[in-house]
C-alpha positions as CSV (number, residue, x, y, z in Angstrom):
1,M,-67.2,9.2,-40.6
2,F,-63.6,9.4,-39.6
3,L,-62.4,7.7,-42.8
4,T,-64.4,10.2,-44.8
5,I,-62.7,13.1,-43.0
6,A,-59.3,11.3,-43.1
7,C,-59.6,10.9,-46.9
8,L,-60.6,14.6,-47.2
9,S,-57.5,15.4,-45.1
10,L,-55.3,13.1,-47.1
11,L,-56.4,14.9,-50.3
12,G,-55.7,18.1,-48.5
13,F,-58.7,20.2,-49.3
14,S,-61.1,22.6,-47.7
15,R,-64.0,24.8,-48.8
16,A,-61.6,27.8,-48.7
17,S,-61.4,29.8,-51.9
18,E,-57.7,29.5,-52.1
19,D,-55.7,26.4,-53.1
20,S,-53.9,24.3,-50.4
21,L,-50.2,23.8,-50.9
22,L,-48.7,20.6,-49.5
23,G,-45.1,19.7,-50.2
24,G,-44.7,20.0,-54.0
25,L,-48.4,19.7,-54.8
26,K,-51.3,22.1,-55.2
27,F,-54.8,20.9,-54.2
28,N,-57.9,22.7,-55.3
29,L,-61.3,21.5,-54.1
30,E,-63.5,22.1,-57.2
31,D,-66.8,20.9,-55.6
32,Y,-68.4,18.6,-53.1
33,Y,-72.0,17.5,-53.0
34,P,-74.3,14.7,-51.8
35,C,-74.4,11.6,-54.0
36,G,-78.1,12.0,-54.8
37,E,-81.3,13.5,-53.6
38,E,-81.8,11.0,-50.8
39,A,-81.9,12.3,-47.2
40,Y,-79.3,10.6,-45.0
41,I,-79.1,10.1,-41.3
42,M,-75.5,11.3,-41.3
43,E,-74.5,14.8,-42.5
44,Y,-71.2,16.6,-42.8
45,S,-70.8,20.4,-42.5
46,D,-68.4,23.1,-41.8
47,I,-65.5,21.0,-43.1
48,N,-62.3,23.0,-42.9
49,V,-58.9,21.4,-43.7
50,G,-55.8,23.5,-43.3
51,R,-52.0,23.0,-43.2
52,F,-50.5,22.7,-39.7
53,N,-47.0,22.3,-41.2
54,R,-45.4,20.9,-44.3
55,S,-46.4,17.3,-43.5
56,T,-49.4,17.7,-41.2
57,I,-53.0,18.6,-42.0
58,I,-55.4,19.9,-39.4
59,L,-59.1,19.3,-39.6
60,N,-62.2,20.9,-38.1
61,A,-65.8,19.8,-39.0
62,T,-69.3,19.3,-37.7
63,L,-71.0,15.8,-37.9
64,T,-74.7,15.3,-37.4
65,Y,-76.3,12.0,-36.7
66,H,-80.1,12.2,-37.0
67,E,-80.4,8.6,-35.6
68,D,-78.3,6.3,-33.4
69,V,-75.6,4.4,-35.4
70,S,-75.0,0.8,-34.4
71,D,-71.7,-1.0,-33.9
72,K,-71.9,-2.2,-37.5
73,F,-70.9,1.2,-38.7
74,H,-68.3,1.3,-41.5
75,I,-67.1,3.6,-44.2
76,T,-65.7,3.3,-47.8
77,A,-64.0,5.8,-50.0
78,E,-63.8,5.2,-53.8
79,L,-61.2,7.2,-55.7
80,T,-61.4,7.7,-59.4
81,K,-58.8,9.7,-61.3
82,C,-59.2,11.6,-64.6
83,D,-56.6,13.4,-66.7
84,S,-58.7,16.6,-66.3
85,K,-62.3,17.6,-65.5
86,Q,-63.0,18.0,-69.2
87,Q,-61.7,14.5,-70.1
88,K,-64.3,12.4,-68.4
89,D,-63.6,9.5,-70.9
90,S,-60.1,9.3,-69.3
91,C,-61.5,8.5,-65.8
92,Q,-60.3,5.3,-64.2
93,F,-61.0,3.7,-60.9
94,F,-57.9,4.2,-58.8
95,Y,-58.4,2.8,-55.3
96,A,-61.0,1.9,-52.6
97,L,-60.5,2.2,-48.9
98,E,-62.7,0.6,-46.3
99,I,-62.6,0.5,-42.6
100,K,-64.8,-1.9,-40.8
101,E,-65.2,-2.6,-37.1
102,I,-64.9,1.1,-36.2
103,C,-66.4,0.6,-32.8
104,K,-63.9,-2.1,-31.9
105,N,-61.0,0.3,-32.7
106,W,-62.0,3.2,-30.4
107,D,-59.1,2.5,-28.1
108,N,-56.5,1.3,-30.5
109,P,-53.9,4.0,-30.8
110,L,-52.5,2.5,-34.0
111,A,-55.8,2.7,-35.9
112,L,-56.4,5.6,-38.3
113,E,-59.8,6.3,-36.7
114,H,-58.1,6.8,-33.3
115,Q,-56.5,10.1,-34.5
116,F,-59.9,11.3,-35.6
117,E,-61.8,10.1,-32.5
118,E,-59.4,11.9,-30.1
119,S,-60.5,15.2,-31.7
120,L,-64.3,14.5,-31.2
121,V,-64.7,16.9,-28.3
122,N,-68.4,16.2,-27.4
123,M,-68.9,12.6,-28.2
124,K,-68.5,9.6,-26.0
125,K,-66.5,6.8,-27.7
126,E,-69.2,4.2,-27.5
127,C,-71.5,2.2,-29.7
128,P,-74.2,2.6,-30.6
129,M,-73.2,6.1,-31.4
130,P,-76.1,8.3,-30.2
131,A,-77.9,10.8,-32.5
132,G,-76.5,14.3,-32.1
133,V,-74.3,17.0,-33.4
134,Y,-70.6,16.5,-32.8
135,N,-67.6,18.7,-33.3
136,V,-64.2,17.6,-34.7
137,V,-61.6,20.1,-33.4
138,N,-58.0,20.2,-34.6
139,A,-57.7,16.6,-35.8
140,M,-54.2,16.1,-37.1
141,F,-53.2,13.8,-40.0
142,D,-49.7,13.1,-41.2
143,I,-49.6,13.3,-45.0
144,K,-45.8,13.3,-45.7
145,D,-46.0,10.4,-48.1
146,I,-48.5,12.0,-50.4
147,E,-45.9,14.1,-52.2
148,R,-44.0,10.9,-53.2
149,T,-47.1,9.1,-54.5
150,P,-46.7,8.4,-58.2
151,G,-49.4,9.6,-60.5
152,Y,-51.0,11.8,-57.9
153,C,-51.6,14.8,-60.2
154,G,-54.9,14.9,-62.0
155,Y,-58.6,15.4,-61.5
156,W,-60.1,13.2,-58.8
157,Y,-63.6,12.1,-57.9
158,V,-63.8,10.8,-54.4
159,K,-67.0,9.1,-53.3
160,F,-67.5,8.6,-49.5
161,I,-70.1,6.2,-48.3
162,A,-71.1,5.5,-44.7
163,Y,-73.0,2.4,-43.7
164,D,-74.8,1.1,-40.7
165,G,-74.6,-2.6,-41.4
166,D,-75.9,-2.9,-45.0
167,K,-77.8,0.4,-44.9
168,E,-76.3,3.4,-46.6
169,I,-76.5,6.3,-44.1
170,G,-74.4,8.9,-45.7
171,C,-72.8,9.7,-49.0
172,F,-71.0,12.6,-50.8
173,I,-68.6,13.2,-53.7
174,A,-65.7,15.5,-53.7
175,E,-64.0,16.8,-56.8
176,V,-60.3,17.7,-56.3
177,N,-57.8,19.0,-58.9
178,V,-54.2,18.1,-58.0
179,S,-51.2,19.7,-59.8
180,K,-47.5,20.3,-59.2
181,K,-46.8,23.5,-57.4
182,R,-45.2,26.2,-59.7
183,N,-42.2,28.0,-58.3
């Protein structure tokens, strides 16, 4: 789950109606939705990403686990970039992120998930992760290198998939338009 939120944070979007400005880039969340009609045991809601300062994003969200999640929990994010929303034939796979062994990294301060886990205010850092509703409060992510990423402008489809072992337990797609900020 933390990778999902971290990727959302790295893309710099929220459900707010206004665009997010980060460095020299403008981010606009066009849409986000479940991958299909399937009911998942993990749900995301109340996702709100805002800017803390020029290089830091702050995240708040609610996570719901309808069942316990084992120590085999892992997440992937698949990024696909298009020239524009209208030019679907221009879309190309860009990058995939995966974090495994999440439970083994609870206490590793160098792991990306550690930043996220520190903001889980009502969840014990243990596996299996018990079913329940959890709040992410003021998770901070450093995004200063995004502005220098070549080819970042475009229309992005980001598919987030959570697994418990081989079983898919959560999935959604975010559509984000990234453009240069006009002065």
